C-alpha positions as CSV (number, residue, x, y, z in Angstrom):
1,K,82.4,102.9,109.7
2,A,80.5,103.0,112.9
3,N,76.9,103.0,114.0
4,S,76.9,105.6,116.8
5,G,74.4,105.3,119.6
6,P,73.9,105.1,123.4
7,S,73.4,101.4,123.3
8,E,76.9,100.7,122.0
9,I,78.4,103.0,124.6
10,Q,76.3,101.5,127.3
11,R,77.4,98.0,126.3
12,L,81.1,99.1,126.6
13,L,80.4,100.7,130.0
14,E,78.8,97.5,131.2
15,A,81.7,95.4,129.8
16,S,84.2,97.8,131.5
17,S,82.6,97.3,134.9
18,R,82.9,93.5,134.5
19,D,86.5,93.5,133.2
20,E,89.0,92.7,135.8
21,S,92.1,92.4,133.7
22,G,93.3,96.1,133.9
23,S,96.8,94.8,134.0
24,E,99.8,97.1,133.3
25,V,101.9,96.3,130.3
26,D,103.8,93.1,130.8
27,E,105.2,90.3,128.6
28,D,102.0,88.3,128.3
29,W,101.3,89.5,124.8
30,A,103.1,86.6,123.1
31,D,106.7,87.6,122.5
32,G,106.0,90.9,120.8
33,W,107.2,91.3,117.3
34,D,108.3,87.7,116.9
35,D,104.6,86.8,116.4
36,E,103.9,89.5,113.9
37,E,105.0,87.6,110.8
38,E,103.4,84.4,112.0
39,L,100.0,85.9,112.6
40,R,99.8,87.4,109.1
41,G,99.7,84.0,107.5
42,A,101.6,82.9,104.4
43,G,99.6,84.6,101.7
44,K,99.2,88.2,100.6
45,P,96.9,90.3,102.9
46,A,93.3,90.4,101.5
47,D,92.3,93.6,99.7
48,L,89.2,94.2,101.9
49,E,86.5,96.5,100.5
50,E,85.0,99.0,102.9
51,S,81.7,97.0,102.8
52,E,83.6,93.9,104.0
53,V,85.2,95.8,106.8
54,Q,81.8,97.1,107.8
55,A,80.4,93.6,107.7
56,M,83.1,92.3,110.0
57,L,82.5,95.2,112.4
58,D,78.8,94.4,112.5
59,V,79.4,90.7,113.2
60,A,81.9,91.5,116.0
61,G,79.5,94.1,117.5
62,A,76.7,91.5,117.6
63,G,78.8,89.4,119.9
64,D,81.3,91.2,122.1
65,P,81.4,95.0,121.9
66,V,85.1,94.9,123.0
67,D,86.0,92.8,119.9
68,R,84.3,95.4,117.8
69,L,86.3,98.1,119.5
70,I,89.5,96.3,118.9
71,L,88.8,96.0,115.2
72,L,87.7,99.7,115.1
73,V,91.0,100.8,116.7
74,I,93.1,98.7,114.2
75,F,91.2,100.1,111.3
76,A,90.8,103.7,112.5
77,A,94.6,104.0,113.3
78,G,96.2,101.4,111.0
79,L,98.0,99.8,114.0
80,R,100.1,96.7,114.1
81,I,98.8,94.0,116.3
82,G,101.7,94.5,118.7
83,D,100.8,98.2,119.0
84,V,97.2,97.3,119.9
85,V,98.3,94.9,122.6
86,K,100.7,97.3,124.2
87,L,98.4,100.3,124.1
88,Q,97.7,101.9,127.5
89,F,94.9,104.3,128.4
90,A,97.6,106.9,129.0
91,D,98.3,106.7,125.3
92,V,94.8,107.7,124.3
93,D,94.0,111.4,123.9
94,F,90.2,111.3,124.0
95,D,89.7,115.0,123.4
96,E,92.1,115.3,120.4
97,A,91.1,111.9,119.0
98,R,94.6,110.5,118.7
99,L,96.8,107.7,120.0
100,F,100.4,107.7,121.0
101,V,102.1,104.6,119.7
102,R,105.2,104.0,121.8
103,Q,108.2,101.8,120.8
104,S,106.6,100.4,117.7
105,K,108.5,98.5,115.1
106,E,112.2,99.6,114.9
107,H,111.6,101.2,118.3
108,K,109.8,104.3,116.8
109,D,107.3,106.4,118.6
110,R,104.5,108.2,116.7
111,Y,101.0,109.7,116.9
112,C,98.1,108.2,115.0
113,L,94.7,109.8,114.4
114,I,91.4,108.2,115.1
115,D,87.9,109.3,114.4
116,R,85.8,111.0,117.1
117,H,83.4,108.1,117.4
118,T,86.2,105.6,118.2
119,A,87.6,108.1,120.7
120,E,84.3,108.3,122.5
121,L,84.0,104.5,122.6
122,L,87.5,104.3,124.0
123,R,86.5,106.9,126.7
124,S,83.5,104.7,127.7
125,W,85.7,101.6,127.8
126,H,88.2,103.4,129.9
127,N,85.6,104.2,132.5
128,G,88.1,105.6,135.1
129,R,90.5,102.7,135.1
130,P,94.2,103.4,135.8
131,L,96.0,105.2,133.0
132,K,98.8,102.6,133.0
133,A,96.4,99.8,132.4
134,R,96.4,98.1,129.0
135,V,93.4,99.2,126.9
136,F,92.6,95.6,125.8
137,P,92.9,92.3,127.6
138,G,94.4,89.3,125.9
139,C,97.4,88.8,123.6
140,S,98.2,89.1,119.9
141,K,97.2,85.5,119.3
142,T,93.8,85.7,120.9
143,M,93.1,88.9,118.9
144,A,94.2,87.2,115.7
145,R,91.9,84.2,116.4
146,M,89.0,86.7,117.0
147,V,89.7,88.4,113.6
148,K,89.6,85.0,111.8
149,D,86.5,84.0,113.6
150,V,84.7,87.2,112.6
151,A,86.0,86.9,109.0
152,G,84.7,83.3,108.8
153,K,81.2,84.4,109.9
154,T,81.0,87.0,107.1
155,G,82.5,84.7,104.5
156,A,85.5,86.9,103.9
157,L,87.9,84.3,105.2
158,Q,86.7,81.7,102.8
159,K,86.5,84.1,99.8
160,Y,90.1,85.3,100.1
161,D,91.5,81.9,101.2
162,A,90.2,80.6,97.8
163,I,92.5,83.1,96.0
164,G,95.5,82.6,98.3
165,Q,95.0,85.8,100.4
166,T,94.8,86.0,104.2
167,V,92.6,87.8,106.6
168,S,94.4,88.8,109.9
169,P,94.7,91.9,112.1
170,H,97.4,93.0,109.7
171,T,94.8,92.9,106.8
172,F,93.0,95.8,108.5
173,R,96.2,97.8,108.5
174,H,96.4,97.3,104.7
175,A,92.7,98.2,104.3
176,Y,93.3,101.4,106.4
177,A,96.1,102.5,104.0
178,T,94.2,101.7,100.8
179,H,90.9,103.3,101.9
180,L,92.7,106.5,103.1
181,Y,94.7,106.7,99.9
182,R,91.5,106.4,97.8
183,R,89.9,109.2,99.9
184,G,92.7,111.6,99.2
185,M,95.5,111.1,101.7
186,D,98.9,111.3,100.0
187,L,101.7,108.7,100.4
188,Y,103.8,111.0,102.6
189,G,101.0,111.3,105.1
190,L,100.4,107.6,105.0
191,E,104.1,107.0,105.5
192,H,104.0,108.9,108.8
193,M,100.7,107.4,110.0
194,L,101.9,103.8,109.3
195,G,105.2,104.4,111.0
196,H,107.2,103.5,107.9
197,V,110.8,104.7,107.2
198,N,110.4,105.1,103.4
199,L,107.7,105.4,100.8
200,E,108.6,102.1,99.2
201,A,107.2,100.3,102.3
202,T,104.1,102.4,102.2
203,S,103.4,101.8,98.6
204,I,103.1,98.1,99.3
205,Y,100.2,98.7,101.5
206,V,98.2,100.7,99.0
207,N,96.0,98.6,96.6
208,C,94.7,100.6,93.7
209,Q,92.8,99.0,90.8
210,L,91.8,100.1,87.3
211,P,88.6,101.9,88.5
212,D,90.8,104.1,90.7
213,W,93.0,105.1,87.8
214,R,90.0,105.7,85.6
215,T,88.6,108.1,88.3
216,A,91.9,110.0,88.6
217,Y,92.2,110.1,84.8
218,A,88.7,111.5,84.4
219,K,89.4,114.2,87.0
220,S,92.5,115.3,85.1
221,Q,90.6,116.0,81.8
């Protein structure tokens, strides 16, 4: 889900040297969880295919490399938008490729895994800034607008809007769960990674269609 290369890292290093936000966690991220439901939209989250996620990453990367990194982190770790906005550099373990999500929904702390490529991009974006600094500038609403803009450029926004489904940062969380489940992660593992309190909540995030059941059925014969 990433095109690794020095150019991408160099672009993040350059963006990091220009970024002056570096603010510590404050209340500028749009009233926290109160925005979560609003930012999802009224419809069911779109069932994004991996190719559609990749197309959105490519479009974001062609513009602002930080936008692409935001999408990568949401998709790689299955984070809620509030978790992304609150994330500090101190919460990123670059060597172990994992994130510490503090005081998430229902005031739960947890660890989330990320892939090595995303960890190295975050290391480049960090570029020696204070550990208490927020990883990404902006608030939940600006990130949600960015996702819709990218989805509109790929055609995903229009495609899913036509069938009553929404594309938002939360859609990437659903895609994360579905794609991991299809690749073999069990529901108990997903429950922990998503920060859920029960499997019923986790099962809502997993979208499996007839081809998935046919594959599983064939393997059982």
